[in-house]
C-alpha positions as CSV (number, residue, x, y, z in Angstrom):
1,M,-0.1,0.0,0.0
2,I,1.5,3.5,-1.0
3,A,1.6,5.9,1.8
4,D,-0.1,9.2,1.7
5,G,1.7,12.3,0.7
6,K,0.9,15.9,1.6
7,Y,-1.1,18.0,-0.8
8,I,0.0,21.6,-0.7
9,Y,-2.8,24.4,-1.0
10,C,-1.0,27.5,-0.3
11,I,1.8,29.4,1.7
12,I,1.3,31.9,4.5
13,A,3.3,33.7,7.0
14,S,2.9,32.1,10.3
15,D,4.8,30.6,13.1
16,I,2.1,28.8,14.7
17,P,0.8,25.4,13.6
18,E,-3.0,25.7,12.7
19,K,-5.9,23.5,11.7
20,F,-8.8,24.6,9.3
21,T,-12.3,23.4,8.8
22,S,-12.3,22.9,5.1
23,P,-12.1,19.2,4.0
24,G,-9.2,18.4,2.0
25,I,-9.2,17.3,-1.8
26,G,-10.2,13.8,-2.8
27,M,-13.5,13.7,-0.8
28,R,-12.0,11.7,2.1
29,G,-12.6,14.4,4.8
30,D,-8.8,14.8,5.2
31,E,-8.0,17.7,7.8
32,L,-6.4,20.7,6.5
33,Y,-3.3,21.9,8.9
34,S,-0.2,23.8,8.6
35,V,3.4,23.0,8.8
36,C,5.8,25.9,9.8
37,Y,9.4,27.0,9.2
38,D,10.9,30.2,10.6
39,G,7.9,32.5,10.1
40,L,6.6,30.6,7.0
41,A,3.8,27.9,6.7
42,A,2.4,25.6,4.2
43,V,-1.2,24.5,4.3
44,L,-1.6,20.8,3.7
45,S,-3.8,17.7,3.9
46,N,-3.2,14.2,3.6
47,S,-3.6,12.8,0.0
48,P,-2.7,9.8,-2.1
49,V,0.4,10.6,-4.3
50,K,-1.3,11.2,-7.5
51,S,-2.2,13.7,-10.2
52,Y,-5.7,14.9,-9.7
53,R,-7.9,15.5,-12.6
54,A,-9.1,19.1,-12.9
55,T,-12.7,18.2,-12.2
56,R,-15.1,20.6,-10.8
57,D,-15.1,18.9,-7.3
58,N,-11.4,18.8,-7.2
59,M,-10.8,22.4,-8.2
60,M,-13.5,23.5,-5.9
61,A,-11.9,21.6,-2.9
62,H,-8.5,23.3,-3.8
63,E,-10.1,26.7,-4.2
64,T,-12.4,26.4,-1.1
65,A,-9.4,25.5,1.2
66,V,-7.4,28.6,-0.1
67,E,-10.4,30.8,0.4
68,E,-10.6,29.6,4.0
69,V,-7.1,30.3,4.8
70,M,-7.4,33.8,3.2
71,K,-9.9,34.8,5.8
72,T,-7.1,35.1,8.5
73,H,-3.8,35.2,6.1
74,T,-2.3,36.7,3.1
75,V,-2.1,33.5,0.9
76,L,0.2,32.4,-2.0
77,P,-2.0,29.9,-3.8
78,V,0.1,26.8,-4.9
79,R,-0.3,25.1,-8.2
80,F,-3.3,22.5,-8.4
81,T,-2.1,19.0,-7.6
82,T,1.1,19.8,-5.8
83,I,2.0,16.9,-3.6
84,A,5.0,16.5,-1.4
85,E,6.2,13.2,0.2
86,S,6.1,14.2,3.9
87,D,5.7,17.1,6.4
88,D,9.7,17.1,6.5
89,K,9.9,17.5,2.7
90,V,7.4,20.4,3.0
91,R,9.7,22.1,5.7
92,E,12.6,21.6,3.4
93,I,10.8,23.4,0.6
94,L,9.9,26.3,2.9
95,K,13.6,26.5,3.8
96,R,14.7,26.1,0.1
97,E,12.3,28.6,-1.3
98,Y,12.4,30.9,1.8
99,R,13.4,34.1,0.2
100,R,11.0,33.8,-2.8
101,F,8.0,33.1,-0.5
102,K,8.8,36.0,1.9
103,D,9.3,38.5,-1.0
104,L,6.0,37.5,-2.5
105,L,4.2,37.6,0.9
106,D,5.5,41.1,1.3
107,K,4.1,41.9,-2.2
108,F,0.8,40.7,-1.6
109,N,0.4,41.5,2.0
110,S,-1.2,45.0,1.4
111,K,-3.1,44.1,-1.8
112,K,-6.1,42.1,-2.8
113,E,-7.6,40.6,-6.0
114,L,-10.8,42.2,-7.3
115,G,-12.7,40.9,-10.2
116,V,-15.0,42.5,-12.8
117,K,-16.9,40.8,-15.4
118,T,-19.2,42.8,-17.8
119,I,-21.6,41.6,-20.6
120,F,-23.9,43.3,-23.0
121,K,-27.5,42.7,-22.4
122,E,-28.7,40.8,-25.5
123,E,-32.2,42.4,-25.5
124,V,-30.4,46.0,-25.7
125,V,-27.4,45.7,-27.7
126,Y,-28.7,44.3,-31.0
127,G,-31.4,47.0,-30.9
128,E,-28.7,49.7,-30.4
129,I,-26.7,48.2,-33.3
130,L,-29.7,48.6,-35.6
131,K,-30.0,52.4,-34.7
132,K,-26.5,53.0,-34.8
133,Y,-25.3,51.4,-37.9
134,K,-27.4,52.6,-40.7
135,A,-26.1,50.3,-43.4
136,I,-27.3,47.4,-41.4
137,S,-30.9,48.7,-40.8
138,D,-31.2,49.9,-44.4
139,L,-30.2,46.5,-45.8
140,R,-32.5,44.7,-43.2
141,E,-35.4,47.0,-44.2
142,S,-35.0,46.2,-47.9
143,L,-35.2,42.4,-47.2
144,I,-38.4,42.5,-45.1
145,A,-40.9,42.1,-48.0
146,L,-38.9,39.6,-49.9
147,P,-39.0,35.9,-49.6
148,A,-36.5,34.3,-47.3
149,E,-35.3,31.7,-49.8
150,K,-34.4,34.6,-52.3
151,T,-32.4,36.7,-49.8
152,Y,-30.2,34.0,-48.3
153,A,-27.0,35.6,-49.2
154,Q,-28.1,39.2,-48.1
155,R,-29.3,37.8,-44.7
156,M,-25.8,36.1,-44.2
157,K,-24.3,39.5,-45.0
158,I,-26.5,41.1,-42.4
159,G,-25.2,38.5,-39.9
160,E,-21.7,39.2,-40.6
161,M,-22.3,43.1,-40.3
162,V,-23.9,42.6,-37.0
163,E,-21.1,40.4,-35.9
164,A,-18.6,42.9,-36.8
165,A,-20.6,45.8,-35.2
166,L,-20.8,43.9,-31.8
167,K,-17.1,43.4,-31.8
168,N,-16.7,47.1,-32.5
169,E,-19.0,47.9,-29.6
170,V,-17.4,45.5,-27.3
171,E,-13.9,47.1,-27.9
172,I,-15.3,50.6,-27.4
173,V,-16.9,49.8,-24.0
174,K,-14.0,47.7,-23.0
175,K,-11.5,50.4,-23.5
176,E,-13.7,52.9,-21.6
177,I,-14.1,50.5,-18.6
178,L,-10.4,49.5,-18.5
179,N,-9.4,53.2,-18.7
180,I,-11.4,53.8,-15.6
181,L,-10.3,50.9,-13.6
182,S,-6.7,50.1,-14.7
183,P,-5.1,53.3,-13.2
184,L,-6.5,52.2,-9.7
185,A,-4.7,48.8,-9.9
186,V,-1.0,47.7,-9.3
187,E,-1.5,45.0,-12.0
188,V,-4.2,44.0,-14.2
189,K,-5.0,40.5,-15.8
190,I,-7.2,40.4,-18.7
191,N,-8.9,36.9,-19.0
192,N,-10.5,35.2,-21.9
193,A,-13.9,36.3,-22.8
194,F,-16.8,33.9,-23.0
195,G,-19.4,34.4,-25.7
196,E,-19.5,37.2,-28.1
197,R,-21.3,39.7,-25.8
198,M,-18.7,39.5,-22.9
199,I,-17.0,42.9,-22.7
200,V,-14.6,42.6,-19.9
201,N,-13.3,39.6,-17.8
202,A,-10.5,41.0,-15.8
203,A,-8.8,40.6,-12.5
204,F,-7.2,43.8,-10.7
205,L,-4.5,43.7,-8.0
206,V,-5.3,46.6,-5.8
207,E,-4.0,48.2,-2.8
208,K,-6.3,47.5,0.2
209,D,-6.4,51.2,1.0
210,Q,-7.6,51.8,-2.6
211,E,-10.4,49.2,-2.5
212,E,-13.0,51.8,-1.8
213,T,-12.0,54.1,-4.5
214,F,-12.1,51.2,-6.8
215,Y,-15.5,50.2,-5.7
216,L,-16.9,53.7,-6.3
217,A,-15.3,53.4,-9.8
218,V,-17.2,50.1,-10.4
219,N,-20.4,51.8,-9.2
220,Q,-19.6,54.7,-11.7
221,I,-19.4,52.3,-14.5
222,D,-22.5,50.5,-13.4
223,A,-24.4,53.9,-13.2
224,K,-23.1,54.8,-16.8
225,Y,-23.7,51.6,-18.6
226,G,-26.2,49.8,-16.2
227,E,-29.1,49.8,-19.0
228,R,-26.8,48.3,-21.5
229,I,-24.6,45.7,-19.6
230,K,-24.7,43.3,-16.8
231,L,-21.7,43.8,-14.3
232,K,-20.5,41.4,-11.7
233,Y,-18.1,42.6,-9.1
234,V,-16.0,40.0,-7.1
235,C,-14.0,41.2,-4.1
236,E,-13.2,38.2,-1.9
237,V,-11.0,35.9,-3.9
238,P,-7.5,34.7,-3.4
239,P,-5.0,36.3,-5.9
240,F,-5.1,33.1,-8.2
241,N,-4.8,35.5,-11.3
242,F,-1.4,36.9,-10.0
243,V,0.3,34.1,-8.2
244,N,0.0,30.4,-8.8
245,L,3.2,29.0,-7.3
246,T,5.0,26.1,-9.0
247,I,7.0,24.4,-6.6
248,N,9.9,21.9,-7.7
249,L,9.5,18.7,-5.8
């Protein structure tokens, strides 16, 4: 029987071993606890030495553990499915990577990750395009009285014109939103957009004393674009977009 290893969730600054309530990865109910070395600590749970698949359950277990620790500590998330052999091996890692971890903890200690996602409201944006882009509305009007089977190519053309117009509107509003929020952040991570109507999917690393200013700016955007876009603001997440430690085991 293969002995369990130690699944590593995150690195924190601490001299005191702690226990946490979130269950460990793998749905076995393994306890989360920390192992310390000279002011640093790694948060672990027992785990088979295996490569976990990136399923929803596994990813949620990893992220939920880091989120719980974040409530009381600055966290450095560790790459998903990082497993050491033993507590002593984890202490060796903390010793070996001491300077790197300390510097990163100092960097993130006074900052937090804030997320903003915006998407055009479907029932609004296409009506706006017809009003704003005269060539599209004129062509559409010219086809209304004609049989569909005789206007296939023209209708395809309208679809292409609407797609291009939507991309243009996305870029216009995206630029305006980022021009408002980016100056308030130390770093910005632009993530992939999902769907043609998504405008911004971004994470912002913000100084904690600037969080209120950032929140007011988000409200300013919502007031300006609220009739056109749906906005989601996320303010309590670990800095996954800005640090995801890869540890050489």
